[in-house]
NUMARDO-908612 format. One line per field, with one value per atom (N, C-alpha, C): atom name; x, y, z. Coordinates in steps of 0.05 Angstrom, whole numbers, padded with zeros to 5 digits. Layout:
BEGIN
site <- CA / ...
u <- X / ...
v <- Y / ...
w <- Z / ...
END
This chain:
BEGIN
site <- N / CA / C / N / CA / C / N / CA / C / N / CA / C / N / CA / C / N / CA / C / N / CA / C / N / CA / C / N / CA / C / N / CA / C / N / CA / C / N / CA / C / N / CA / C / N / CA / C / N / CA / C / N / CA / C / N / CA / C / N / CA / C / N / CA / C / N / CA / C / N / CA / C / N / CA / C / N / CA / C / N / CA / C / N / CA / C / N / CA / C / N / CA / C / N / CA / C / N / CA / C / N / CA / C / N / CA / C / N / CA / C / N / CA / C / N / CA / C / N / CA / C / N / CA / C / N / CA / C / N / CA / C / N / CA / C / N / CA / C / N / CA / C / N / CA / C / N / CA / C / N / CA / C / N / CA / C / N / CA / C / N / CA / C / N / CA / C / N / CA / C / N / CA / C / N / CA / C / N / CA / C / N / CA / C / N / CA / C / N / CA / C / N / CA / C / N / CA / C / N / CA / C / N / CA / C / N / CA / C / N / CA / C / N / CA / C / N / CA / C / N / CA / C / N / CA / C / N / CA / C / N / CA / C / N / CA / C / N / CA / C / N / CA / C / N / CA / C / N / CA / C / N / CA / C / N / CA / C / N / CA / C / N / CA / C / N / CA / C / N / CA / C / N / CA / C / N / CA / C / N / CA / C / N / CA / C / N / CA / C / N / CA / C / N / CA / C / N / CA / C / N / CA / C / N / CA / C / N / CA / C / N / CA / C / N / CA / C / N / CA / C / N / CA / C / N / CA / C / N / CA / C / N / CA / C / N / CA / C / N / CA / C / N / CA / C / N / CA / C / N / CA / C / N / CA / C / N / CA / C / N / CA / C / N / CA / C / N / CA / C / N / CA / C / N / CA / C / N / CA / C / N / CA / C / N / CA / C / N / CA / C / N / CA / C / N / CA / C / N / CA / C / N / CA / C / N / CA / C / N / CA / C / N / CA / C / N / CA / C / N / CA / C / N / CA / C / N / CA / C / N / CA / C / N / CA / C / N / CA / C / N / CA / C / N / CA / C / N / CA / C / N / CA / C / N / CA / C / N / CA / C / N / CA / C / N / CA / C / N / CA / C / N / CA / C / N / CA / C / N / CA / C / N / CA / C / N / CA / C / N / CA / C / N / CA / C / N / CA / C / N / CA / C / N / CA / C / N / CA / C / N / CA / C / N / CA / C / N / CA / C / N / CA / C / N / CA / C / N / CA / C / N / CA / C / N / CA / C / N / CA / C / N / CA / C / N / CA / C / N / CA / C / N / CA / C / N / CA / C / N / CA / C / N / CA / C / N / CA / C / N / CA / C / N / CA / C / N / CA / C / N / CA / C / N / CA / C / N / CA / C / N / CA / C / N / CA / C / N / CA / C / N / CA / C / N / CA / C / N / CA / C / N / CA / C / N / CA / C / N / CA / C / N / CA / C / N / CA / C / N / CA / C / N / CA / C / N / CA / C / N / CA / C / N / CA / C / N / CA / C / N / CA / C / N / CA / C / N / CA / C / N / CA / C / N / CA / C / N / CA / C / N / CA / C / N / CA / C / N / CA / C / N / CA / C / N / CA / C / N / CA / C / N / CA / C / N / CA / C / N / CA / C / N / CA / C / N / CA / C / N / CA / C / N / CA / C / N / CA / C / N / CA / C / N / CA / C / N / CA / C / N / CA / C / N / CA / C / N / CA / C / N / CA / C / N / CA / C / N / CA / C / N / CA / C / N / CA / C / N / CA / C / N / CA / C
u <- 00607 / 00579 / 00568 / 00541 / 00527 / 00520 / 00526 / 00520 / 00490 / 00476 / 00448 / 00439 / 00459 / 00452 / 00451 / 00461 / 00460 / 00433 / 00427 / 00401 / 00397 / 00371 / 00365 / 00378 / 00378 / 00390 / 00419 / 00433 / 00462 / 00467 / 00449 / 00453 / 00450 / 00430 / 00425 / 00449 / 00459 / 00482 / 00506 / 00510 / 00533 / 00530 / 00504 / 00499 / 00507 / 00498 / 00504 / 00534 / 00547 / 00576 / 00592 / 00582 / 00597 / 00590 / 00565 / 00556 / 00556 / 00554 / 00553 / 00577 / 00602 / 00624 / 00622 / 00611 / 00607 / 00587 / 00564 / 00544 / 00555 / 00570 / 00582 / 00601 / 00616 / 00635 / 00621 / 00598 / 00584 / 00565 / 00559 / 00539 / 00547 / 00572 / 00578 / 00574 / 00580 / 00576 / 00546 / 00530 / 00501 / 00489 / 00497 / 00487 / 00496 / 00520 / 00530 / 00515 / 00509 / 00493 / 00465 / 00453 / 00426 / 00426 / 00446 / 00447 / 00451 / 00468 / 00473 / 00447 / 00432 / 00407 / 00387 / 00386 / 00367 / 00375 / 00401 / 00410 / 00405 / 00408 / 00403 / 00374 / 00356 / 00327 / 00320 / 00332 / 00326 / 00336 / 00360 / 00371 / 00354 / 00343 / 00327 / 00299 / 00288 / 00261 / 00259 / 00281 / 00280 / 00270 / 00279 / 00268 / 00238 / 00229 / 00200 / 00185 / 00195 / 00181 / 00180 / 00203 / 00204 / 00186 / 00184 / 00166 / 00137 / 00130 / 00103 / 00097 / 00115 / 00110 / 00109 / 00126 / 00125 / 00098 / 00088 / 00063 / 00040 / 00042 / 00022 / 00026 / 00048 / 00055 / 00056 / 00069 / 00073 / 00098 / 00096 / 00119 / 00116 / 00139 / 00137 / 00124 / 00106 / 00093 / 00110 / 00110 / 00125 / 00105 / 00106 / 00088 / 00103 / 00093 / 00105 / 00082 / 00089 / 00068 / 00075 / 00056 / 00059 / 00053 / 00065 / 00059 / 00033 / 00013 / -00013 / -00021 / -00028 / -00039 / -00069 / -00086 / -00115 / -00126 / -00142 / -00154 / -00185 / -00199 / -00229 / -00240 / -00261 / -00277 / -00301 / -00310 / -00300 / -00277 / -00271 / -00253 / -00224 / -00214 / -00186 / -00182 / -00204 / -00202 / -00183 / -00191 / -00172 / -00162 / -00177 / -00168 / -00143 / -00140 / -00115 / -00091 / -00093 / -00070 / -00065 / -00086 / -00082 / -00068 / -00075 / -00063 / -00033 / -00025 / 00003 / 00018 / 00006 / 00018 / 00020 / 00000 / 00001 / 00024 / 00027 / 00047 / 00076 / 00079 / 00106 / 00111 / 00093 / 00097 / 00119 / 00135 / 00158 / 00155 / 00143 / 00143 / 00115 / 00096 / 00069 / 00048 / 00024 / 00000 / -00022 / -00030 / -00052 / -00076 / -00097 / -00121 / -00144 / -00155 / -00179 / -00200 / -00221 / -00240 / -00268 / -00288 / -00315 / -00324 / -00318 / -00325 / -00301 / -00296 / -00274 / -00284 / -00289 / -00299 / -00287 / -00271 / -00261 / -00240 / -00245 / -00227 / -00198 / -00191 / -00163 / -00149 / -00164 / -00154 / -00148 / -00167 / -00163 / -00138 / -00136 / -00113 / -00087 / -00086 / -00061 / -00053 / -00072 / -00066 / -00055 / -00067 / -00058 / -00030 / -00024 / 00003 / 00023 / 00015 / 00033 / 00039 / 00019 / 00023 / 00042 / 00040 / 00058 / 00087 / 00091 / 00118 / 00130 / 00115 / 00125 / 00117 / 00100 / 00090 / 00070 / 00071 / 00052 / 00026 / 00006 / -00020 / -00040 / -00055 / -00077 / -00100 / -00124 / -00148 / -00167 / -00177 / -00199 / -00223 / -00246 / -00270 / -00294 / -00317 / -00341 / -00356 / -00365 / -00378 / -00404 / -00420 / -00445 / -00441 / -00420 / -00415 / -00408 / -00400 / -00394 / -00418 / -00442 / -00466 / -00471 / -00456 / -00459 / -00444 / -00456 / -00444 / -00417 / -00415 / -00390 / -00368 / -00375 / -00356 / -00347 / -00366 / -00359 / -00339 / -00343 / -00325 / -00297 / -00296 / -00270 / -00255 / -00269 / -00256 / -00248 / -00264 / -00256 / -00230 / -00227 / -00202 / -00178 / -00182 / -00160 / -00153 / -00173 / -00168 / -00154 / -00162 / -00149 / -00120 / -00113 / -00085 / -00068 / -00081 / -00066 / -00066 / -00084 / -00086 / -00105 / -00096 / -00114 / -00134 / -00158 / -00180 / -00193 / -00199 / -00214 / -00237 / -00259 / -00283 / -00291 / -00307 / -00316 / -00338 / -00337 / -00359 / -00373 / -00367 / -00382 / -00406 / -00424 / -00449 / -00447 / -00425 / -00423 / -00412 / -00408 / -00396 / -00366 / -00352 / -00324 / -00322 / -00322 / -00327 / -00302 / -00279 / -00254 / -00248 / -00236 / -00225 / -00196 / -00179 / -00151 / -00132 / -00110 / -00089 / -00063 / -00046 / -00020 / 00000 / 00021 / 00041 / 00069 / 00084 / 00113 / 00121 / 00104 / 00110 / 00115 / 00108 / 00114 / 00089 / 00070 / 00046 / 00021 / 00003 / -00023 / -00044 / -00065 / -00086 / -00112 / -00128 / -00153 / -00173 / -00197 / -00217 / -00243 / -00260 / -00287 / -00290 / -00270 / -00273 / -00271 / -00292 / -00290 / -00276 / -00264 / -00248 / -00267 / -00284 / -00305 / -00305 / -00319 / -00322 / -00336 / -00357 / -00372 / -00355 / -00339 / -00322 / -00300 / -00293 / -00272 / -00282 / -00305 / -00313 / -00339 / -00357 / -00384 / -00391 / -00384 / -00392 / -00375 / -00384 / -00368 / -00352 / -00326 / -00310 / -00283 / -00268 / -00242 / -00222 / -00198 / -00176 / -00152 / -00143 / -00119 / -00096 / -00074 / -00049 / -00029 / -00023 / -00006 / 00021 / 00042 / 00069 / 00082 / 00079 / 00090 / 00094 / 00119 / 00125 / 00111 / 00110 / 00097 / 00067 / 00054 / 00025 / 00021 / 00038 / 00035 / 00039 / 00058 / 00063 / 00040 / 00028 / 00005 / -00019 / -00022 / -00043 / -00037 / -00012 / -00005 / -00011 / -00005 / -00010 / -00040 / -00056 / -00085 / -00094 / -00084 / -00092 / -00085 / -00060 / -00051 / -00067 / -00075 / -00091 / -00118 / -00130 / -00155 / -00151 / -00130 / -00124 / -00121 / -00109 / -00103 / -00125 / -00147 / -00168 / -00188 / -00187 / -00205 / -00234 / -00238 / -00266 / -00281 / -00267 / -00281 / -00277 / -00257 / -00252 / -00246 / -00254 / -00250 / -00243 / -00232 / -00224 / -00249 / -00246 / -00268 / -00267 / -00290 / -00294 / -00309 / -00299 / -00312 / -00338 / -00361 / -00387 / -00386
v <- -00598 / -00597 / -00625 / -00627 / -00653 / -00658 / -00683 / -00691 / -00695 / -00680 / -00682 / -00708 / -00722 / -00747 / -00771 / -00768 / -00790 / -00794 / -00818 / -00822 / -00803 / -00799 / -00779 / -00785 / -00811 / -00818 / -00812 / -00818 / -00813 / -00783 / -00767 / -00739 / -00727 / -00738 / -00728 / -00734 / -00758 / -00765 / -00748 / -00743 / -00727 / -00698 / -00688 / -00661 / -00657 / -00676 / -00673 / -00678 / -00696 / -00700 / -00675 / -00661 / -00637 / -00612 / -00610 / -00586 / -00586 / -00610 / -00611 / -00598 / -00604 / -00590 / -00559 / -00550 / -00521 / -00510 / -00526 / -00518 / -00517 / -00538 / -00539 / -00516 / -00509 / -00487 / -00461 / -00458 / -00432 / -00429 / -00451 / -00451 / -00431 / -00431 / -00411 / -00382 / -00376 / -00349 / -00343 / -00363 / -00359 / -00354 / -00370 / -00367 / -00341 / -00333 / -00307 / -00284 / -00286 / -00265 / -00264 / -00288 / -00289 / -00277 / -00283 / -00272 / -00242 / -00233 / -00204 / -00190 / -00202 / -00189 / -00188 / -00210 / -00210 / -00188 / -00187 / -00167 / -00138 / -00134 / -00108 / -00100 / -00119 / -00113 / -00108 / -00124 / -00120 / -00093 / -00085 / -00059 / -00036 / -00039 / -00017 / -00017 / -00041 / -00042 / -00038 / -00042 / -00041 / -00014 / 00009 / 00034 / 00037 / 00026 / 00028 / 00011 / -00014 / -00032 / -00020 / -00009 / 00002 / 00027 / 00042 / 00066 / 00057 / 00035 / 00025 / 00017 / 00003 / -00005 / 00019 / 00040 / 00064 / 00078 / 00079 / 00092 / 00077 / 00051 / 00035 / 00034 / 00046 / 00047 / 00018 / 00001 / -00027 / -00029 / -00040 / -00044 / -00071 / -00083 / -00109 / -00106 / -00124 / -00123 / -00136 / -00123 / -00134 / -00142 / -00166 / -00177 / -00180 / -00169 / -00172 / -00174 / -00185 / -00189 / -00172 / -00155 / -00140 / -00158 / -00151 / -00165 / -00155 / -00172 / -00163 / -00181 / -00168 / -00182 / -00174 / -00193 / -00188 / -00196 / -00178 / -00182 / -00178 / -00196 / -00195 / -00188 / -00172 / -00167 / -00185 / -00196 / -00189 / -00206 / -00229 / -00249 / -00239 / -00222 / -00213 / -00187 / -00174 / -00147 / -00129 / -00122 / -00108 / -00081 / -00067 / -00041 / -00043 / -00066 / -00070 / -00070 / -00082 / -00083 / -00055 / -00039 / -00012 / 00005 / 00001 / 00017 / 00011 / -00014 / -00021 / -00006 / -00003 / 00012 / 00041 / 00053 / 00081 / 00084 / 00065 / 00067 / 00066 / 00054 / 00052 / 00072 / 00089 / 00109 / 00129 / 00137 / 00155 / 00182 / 00183 / 00207 / 00219 / 00203 / 00213 / 00191 / 00199 / 00182 / 00198 / 00189 / 00203 / 00185 / 00194 / 00177 / 00188 / 00171 / 00178 / 00157 / 00166 / 00147 / 00159 / 00143 / 00153 / 00160 / 00142 / 00147 / 00140 / 00157 / 00152 / 00160 / 00139 / 00144 / 00126 / 00106 / 00086 / 00099 / 00101 / 00115 / 00107 / 00081 / 00074 / 00084 / 00085 / 00096 / 00126 / 00140 / 00169 / 00174 / 00158 / 00161 / 00155 / 00135 / 00128 / 00150 / 00163 / 00185 / 00209 / 00215 / 00238 / 00233 / 00208 / 00202 / 00204 / 00195 / 00198 / 00227 / 00244 / 00273 / 00284 / 00275 / 00285 / 00275 / 00253 / 00244 / 00259 / 00277 / 00292 / 00281 / 00261 / 00250 / 00269 / 00272 / 00289 / 00273 / 00279 / 00265 / 00283 / 00273 / 00288 / 00269 / 00280 / 00264 / 00277 / 00261 / 00269 / 00251 / 00262 / 00246 / 00258 / 00244 / 00252 / 00274 / 00295 / 00317 / 00309 / 00292 / 00283 / 00268 / 00252 / 00237 / 00256 / 00280 / 00299 / 00307 / 00300 / 00306 / 00286 / 00263 / 00243 / 00253 / 00252 / 00262 / 00248 / 00221 / 00207 / 00216 / 00221 / 00231 / 00259 / 00276 / 00303 / 00303 / 00285 / 00284 / 00275 / 00255 / 00244 / 00266 / 00279 / 00300 / 00323 / 00329 / 00351 / 00345 / 00320 / 00312 / 00313 / 00304 / 00305 / 00334 / 00350 / 00378 / 00392 / 00387 / 00400 / 00392 / 00368 / 00359 / 00370 / 00387 / 00399 / 00383 / 00364 / 00348 / 00361 / 00369 / 00382 / 00362 / 00371 / 00354 / 00368 / 00354 / 00365 / 00346 / 00359 / 00344 / 00351 / 00334 / 00338 / 00360 / 00377 / 00395 / 00390 / 00368 / 00359 / 00343 / 00337 / 00325 / 00295 / 00283 / 00254 / 00248 / 00223 / 00214 / 00214 / 00219 / 00213 / 00185 / 00165 / 00138 / 00121 / 00132 / 00117 / 00108 / 00084 / 00075 / 00068 / 00087 / 00084 / 00099 / 00086 / 00099 / 00095 / 00116 / 00114 / 00122 / 00106 / 00110 / 00109 / 00131 / 00132 / 00122 / 00124 / 00115 / 00085 / 00070 / 00042 / 00024 / 00035 / 00019 / 00033 / 00018 / 00028 / 00008 / 00018 / 00000 / 00007 / -00013 / -00009 / -00030 / -00030 / -00049 / -00036 / -00050 / -00040 / -00028 / -00032 / -00024 / 00006 / 00017 / 00043 / 00041 / 00063 / 00062 / 00068 / 00049 / 00051 / 00025 / 00026 / 00002 / -00020 / -00012 / -00032 / -00045 / -00028 / -00038 / -00056 / -00052 / -00067 / -00094 / -00093 / -00115 / -00129 / -00116 / -00127 / -00133 / -00115 / -00118 / -00139 / -00148 / -00164 / -00144 / -00142 / -00123 / -00135 / -00120 / -00129 / -00106 / -00112 / -00093 / -00106 / -00094 / -00103 / -00085 / -00096 / -00081 / -00088 / -00068 / -00073 / -00061 / -00077 / -00067 / -00066 / -00043 / -00040 / -00010 / -00002 / 00026 / 00039 / 00026 / 00038 / 00043 / 00023 / 00026 / 00047 / 00048 / 00068 / 00096 / 00100 / 00127 / 00135 / 00117 / 00124 / 00132 / 00118 / 00125 / 00151 / 00156 / 00182 / 00205 / 00201 / 00222 / 00228 / 00207 / 00210 / 00226 / 00219 / 00234 / 00264 / 00270 / 00298 / 00313 / 00299 / 00312 / 00320 / 00303 / 00309 / 00332 / 00330 / 00350 / 00378 / 00380 / 00406 / 00416 / 00401 / 00408 / 00427 / 00453 / 00471 / 00470 / 00458 / 00457 / 00434 / 00413 / 00389 / 00385 / 00397 / 00393 / 00419 / 00420 / 00445 / 00437 / 00456 / 00451 / 00445 / 00425 / 00419 / 00440 / 00451 / 00471 / 00459 / 00459 / 00447 / 00462 / 00448 / 00461 / 00476
w <- -01259 / -01267 / -01268 / -01266 / -01267 / -01297 / -01306 / -01333 / -01336 / -01353 / -01357 / -01370 / -01383 / -01397 / -01377 / -01354 / -01335 / -01323 / -01313 / -01300 / -01276 / -01269 / -01249 / -01222 / -01213 / -01187 / -01187 / -01209 / -01210 / -01211 / -01225 / -01225 / -01197 / -01182 / -01155 / -01137 / -01139 / -01122 / -01128 / -01154 / -01162 / -01153 / -01154 / -01145 / -01116 / -01099 / -01070 / -01065 / -01081 / -01077 / -01083 / -01103 / -01111 / -01094 / -01084 / -01071 / -01040 / -01028 / -00999 / -00986 / -00996 / -00983 / -00985 / -01007 / -01010 / -00990 / -00986 / -00967 / -00939 / -00931 / -00905 / -00900 / -00921 / -00919 / -00915 / -00928 / -00927 / -00904 / -00889 / -00867 / -00846 / -00835 / -00815 / -00824 / -00848 / -00858 / -00859 / -00868 / -00870 / -00842 / -00822 / -00795 / -00783 / -00789 / -00778 / -00790 / -00816 / -00829 / -00818 / -00813 / -00801 / -00774 / -00757 / -00730 / -00731 / -00749 / -00751 / -00759 / -00778 / -00786 / -00763 / -00747 / -00724 / -00704 / -00698 / -00678 / -00689 / -00715 / -00726 / -00723 / -00729 / -00726 / -00697 / -00679 / -00650 / -00641 / -00650 / -00642 / -00651 / -00676 / -00687 / -00673 / -00667 / -00657 / -00627 / -00612 / -00583 / -00572 / -00582 / -00572 / -00576 / -00599 / -00605 / -00585 / -00580 / -00561 / -00533 / -00524 / -00497 / -00495 / -00517 / -00516 / -00514 / -00527 / -00525 / -00496 / -00483 / -00455 / -00437 / -00442 / -00426 / -00429 / -00454 / -00459 / -00444 / -00443 / -00429 / -00399 / -00390 / -00361 / -00351 / -00366 / -00357 / -00341 / -00317 / -00300 / -00287 / -00281 / -00267 / -00240 / -00233 / -00208 / -00186 / -00163 / -00140 / -00119 / -00111 / -00091 / -00065 / -00044 / -00018 / 00003 / 00025 / 00046 / 00070 / 00078 / 00103 / 00127 / 00150 / 00174 / 00186 / 00189 / 00199 / 00223 / 00245 / 00268 / 00270 / 00273 / 00274 / 00301 / 00312 / 00338 / 00336 / 00347 / 00346 / 00373 / 00373 / 00397 / 00396 / 00418 / 00445 / 00455 / 00442 / 00454 / 00457 / 00439 / 00440 / 00454 / 00463 / 00476 / 00460 / 00436 / 00418 / 00427 / 00443 / 00452 / 00470 / 00484 / 00500 / 00482 / 00458 / 00440 / 00428 / 00424 / 00414 / 00435 / 00461 / 00482 / 00484 / 00480 / 00479 / 00457 / 00434 / 00412 / 00420 / 00432 / 00441 / 00462 / 00479 / 00500 / 00489 / 00466 / 00454 / 00432 / 00426 / 00405 / 00413 / 00394 / 00400 / 00386 / 00362 / 00347 / 00345 / 00335 / 00331 / 00333 / 00339 / 00338 / 00324 / 00300 / 00286 / 00286 / 00300 / 00304 / 00287 / 00271 / 00255 / 00263 / 00278 / 00288 / 00290 / 00285 / 00286 / 00314 / 00333 / 00361 / 00379 / 00399 / 00418 / 00446 / 00462 / 00489 / 00510 / 00502 / 00521 / 00539 / 00565 / 00583 / 00582 / 00582 / 00580 / 00554 / 00532 / 00507 / 00511 / 00522 / 00526 / 00544 / 00565 / 00584 / 00569 / 00553 / 00538 / 00519 / 00506 / 00487 / 00503 / 00526 / 00542 / 00552 / 00561 / 00570 / 00548 / 00524 / 00501 / 00495 / 00496 / 00492 / 00513 / 00538 / 00559 / 00555 / 00540 / 00534 / 00511 / 00498 / 00476 / 00449 / 00448 / 00423 / 00410 / 00384 / 00369 / 00366 / 00382 / 00382 / 00369 / 00349 / 00337 / 00332 / 00333 / 00330 / 00310 / 00291 / 00274 / 00280 / 00285 / 00291 / 00278 / 00282 / 00268 / 00284 / 00270 / 00282 / 00297 / 00284 / 00296 / 00322 / 00324 / 00348 / 00372 / 00365 / 00386 / 00403 / 00394 / 00410 / 00432 / 00431 / 00452 / 00477 / 00500 / 00525 / 00531 / 00526 / 00532 / 00513 / 00487 / 00468 / 00476 / 00484 / 00492 / 00515 / 00535 / 00558 / 00549 / 00532 / 00523 / 00507 / 00488 / 00472 / 00490 / 00510 / 00529 / 00543 / 00552 / 00566 / 00547 / 00523 / 00503 / 00497 / 00493 / 00486 / 00509 / 00534 / 00557 / 00560 / 00550 / 00551 / 00528 / 00511 / 00489 / 00463 / 00462 / 00437 / 00418 / 00394 / 00375 / 00363 / 00358 / 00348 / 00325 / 00304 / 00282 / 00275 / 00265 / 00258 / 00230 / 00218 / 00191 / 00191 / 00169 / 00165 / 00139 / 00126 / 00103 / 00111 / 00093 / 00099 / 00105 / 00096 / 00101 / 00129 / 00134 / 00160 / 00158 / 00179 / 00182 / 00195 / 00178 / 00187 / 00187 / 00182 / 00184 / 00212 / 00214 / 00240 / 00235 / 00236 / 00228 / 00247 / 00254 / 00270 / 00256 / 00255 / 00244 / 00265 / 00268 / 00289 / 00277 / 00279 / 00274 / 00246 / 00226 / 00199 / 00198 / 00219 / 00220 / 00224 / 00238 / 00245 / 00235 / 00224 / 00215 / 00224 / 00238 / 00246 / 00231 / 00226 / 00212 / 00222 / 00212 / 00220 / 00226 / 00240 / 00245 / 00273 / 00290 / 00318 / 00323 / 00336 / 00347 / 00374 / 00383 / 00408 / 00431 / 00436 / 00456 / 00473 / 00496 / 00512 / 00497 / 00483 / 00467 / 00445 / 00432 / 00411 / 00421 / 00446 / 00459 / 00471 / 00483 / 00500 / 00492 / 00478 / 00474 / 00445 / 00427 / 00399 / 00385 / 00362 / 00343 / 00326 / 00331 / 00318 / 00310 / 00294 / 00285 / 00285 / 00293 / 00292 / 00279 / 00257 / 00243 / 00249 / 00258 / 00263 / 00241 / 00224 / 00201 / 00205 / 00206 / 00209 / 00181 / 00168 / 00141 / 00136 / 00130 / 00127 / 00104 / 00081 / 00057 / 00062 / 00073 / 00079 / 00100 / 00120 / 00141 / 00131 / 00113 / 00102 / 00085 / 00071 / 00055 / 00073 / 00095 / 00114 / 00128 / 00134 / 00145 / 00126 / 00101 / 00081 / 00078 / 00080 / 00079 / 00103 / 00127 / 00151 / 00148 / 00139 / 00138 / 00116 / 00095 / 00074 / 00086 / 00102 / 00115 / 00135 / 00150 / 00171 / 00160 / 00136 / 00124 / 00106 / 00103 / 00085 / 00099 / 00094 / 00108 / 00098 / 00075 / 00065 / 00078 / 00086 / 00096 / 00126 / 00137 / 00166 / 00180 / 00205 / 00221 / 00249 / 00264 / 00292 / 00309 / 00326 / 00345 / 00368 / 00373 / 00394 / 00416 / 00440 / 00463 / 00469 / 00472 / 00478 / 00504
END
């Protein structure tokens, strides 16, 4: 014990001389108890924390880059690149386009159909009144390519092609001579399976929707 009659400085020195060894001896036990308490709280709270994140639908974001090639009209003649894709298709070509009149495009789709590729076309009903569009659709239809058009009041204004779950094209270009050679247009060719499958599913949802789309009937 510390003698209370001694001066304060001496009492302090004697206190630390007597108690420091005890403090050092008890430190590992104290730290162990502190760590055990922390782990216990973490163990109890972890399910609650994870349930909060689940309720908020929080998930780590994954960033990846798809391979994209971009072609501009008129300088890059984008329809030529599209025809190359049609020529190399193995399983299917699903075309969703506002206007399709470019003869080499029509020829490439017919040749793909003859190779056994599943070729389908969705286009805009109003554009079917154009004589060039009627001729192009007639040739496709005669080759056994099914065609559907919108029956809703809006436009079918997509310009999208999906090929074999691997390639998806998009942009401003219609599949026409003007879109290929004269207008200011853009064609993006995206080589990405996930994006292509999403585009395929969109096409099939449109194709199977009897309220918004119907079979094209040749005039």
